[in-house]
N, C-alpha and C positions, 0 to 999 in steps of 0.2 A: 437132285436133279437137273440138269444141265440145261438151259435155255439159248434161243435166240432173239433177237428182236428185229421184225423184219416190218420196214413202213409203221413204225411206231406201236407194231403190235408185236407181244411175248409170246412164244412157243416153246414148248418141253422137245426138246432133240427127240425122245421117245417117241414121240406123235406124231413125227413127221414122217413119209413114207421113203423107199428107197430112191426114190426118182427125183423126191424135193432134197433129201439129204447128198446126193450124187449133187443135184444145183450147187447149194450151201457152198459145198468144198469148190468146185468150179470157179464160183462166187470168189470166193476166198484165197484162191490162187493166182486170180486174176487181180483183184487187190494187192496183192503182195508184188505181184509182176510190175503192176504201175508203181510201187511204191520205192521197188528196184529202181526202174525207170528212170523217177525222177529223180535221186540219189544219183545217177549216174549223168541225167543231163545237167544239177548243178556242177558235179567235176568237168567235165567238159565244157560247160559256160566260164568258169574257174581257170581252167587252159587257155580257152579260145579270149579272153583277156590278159593274160597273162602273154602269149603270142602275138598281138596287135598291141601291146606298150613298148614290149621288141621290137615290135617293126615299127612303131610309131620314132623308138630312139634309135633307130639303124637309119631312117631316111634322113635325106638332106632338111637340114635346117636354117633357121634366117640366114646362118651366114653359108649357106650352100656347104656346107661338111656334115655327115652323120658321125657316127662315131665307129662304124668299119669302113666307113671310105677311104680312111690313111693305110689301113691293111689290106682293102684291094688293090690298091694302087699299083 
């Protein structure tokens, strides 16, 4: 018998109404979407940090020249 725990209380899936089963399915889909978006955010944050590091490396430094400055002149 499959069960689900909601707010600390265990329920048999067979005892849930069709409406409750539908709500549970929608809730699970939302949880999956949130997890996927959190993974996507982590990927984007990593890419952003890489771009920021690349930008910092290409800016003029204390010596007045960045890595890409000579190529652009």
